[in-house]
Steps between C-alpha positions, in 0.01 A plus 500: 500500500680831444875584540494692847800711398261726308346612838823588676534870424132563519481355845750748641340798323166411661691444831605859524130603493378211708743508785384860564165469354344291775608756753385797291169386375302778661720769349452402147873513453525181298330362199165361610502222244763333719389607837140400438579142443365282789816503715489315823750576778640234727531338734222258370457175321324501169333210317591488129275244342699453175807436699315228700644656820550802703766783527615646827566873447724688747434853658759649260342366196199566264306223306267487205346207326287399201406788272694754698821294487453483120434865477811572705703321246317652205567847640874425509529280183262670265346165400251266658626163384657408819252405766634449853284385787656720777751765558692582832669840506761586762422853634800578710810369647817355337280336231282811429347492145590128440203294397395135495269394215299166545340290221355158517462279188302177492687253273457161683774355705832615383791247493868599551686247273559738196700768693839418352361457148324829502724737713834599336574839644702664225255398229211606720658847562512547125137407462415758780683776330308416173177511676594831668570642152168394360310634803678834483372536144141461615542737796246796486650854470615644838611161645871426539653217321661239725824289428628181664861531618564153627445236768567574863400146585438249223184293517514210750245270664441400856348158444431434861276793529385498135615865440711638205688838544692737298603876484632737235588871457338740275510874409273742308549794274577732780786278623308384805598153613277235651493147613222241417522191730244243453368180657271237354333291770335184376165414639266192473350609164718765363753777626522837657744750363641759738686786342698736720619834350741730675840670488841334486562651853183326628589157352692251710421160330189345348426305818548789743286731290228248411470280802304766703248522202485126476435476876237768483318283238311229671365240262161346578492161679508222250652728223866453559729313264522209731115461494510371146297181446640283215239345283229758589666848451590638159869510416622799307651459139772744591767429765658759732782563259263584212296719728794697614617559139155620427489747783837636421445533121133540449517204259223258515635148585184315605233495764 
């Protein structure tokens, strides 16, 4: 799993095009490589098989999934090694140009008992910055480097609902500042990562910014965390702490 900080500046660069692009498609005023992705406008509910659920998309949002979600990321990132399942883009309103990226990973049932051993915020922040530096070296020409400034909310876990949250601030070579707020929702046989990208002005808190996206994601019946069947379902080698470490740094810590 890749460090999502590398996508931040690119997301907003694409956003300038996209927020006008879906309105101006007939004029040819925007790059067709972006406009021609299979964007769907809400309000509608879309089935996303890899997520083992559906996503409800509002009237002020656009949605892509599968190869088009991956192409959206490739256009902004310049690389194709991050493979999300779905992207929801806010077209207008106070959250215009913000985006939520969904990815589901099948690992087996993830336990929560390693959180305190794995999550040490200051040490983790140093690892994130190191990963940023390595990713910036690999960035193709023409793509802004991205730098992690620090935590807005350190990682914490809501054990009752089996969701981990965190948020941190970043900037790019142009001095533009962004926020990446993320949630990891555990499911019966893995987890779904939701990454919100927006401006500091749009960010209120991890829960306020991510709970609408979590509520829009409806996991199929029988696939929720509480549906785990001990003795018959596979248990993941990595716990939630190791998985969050992996997501934030790009290091491989286990299945």
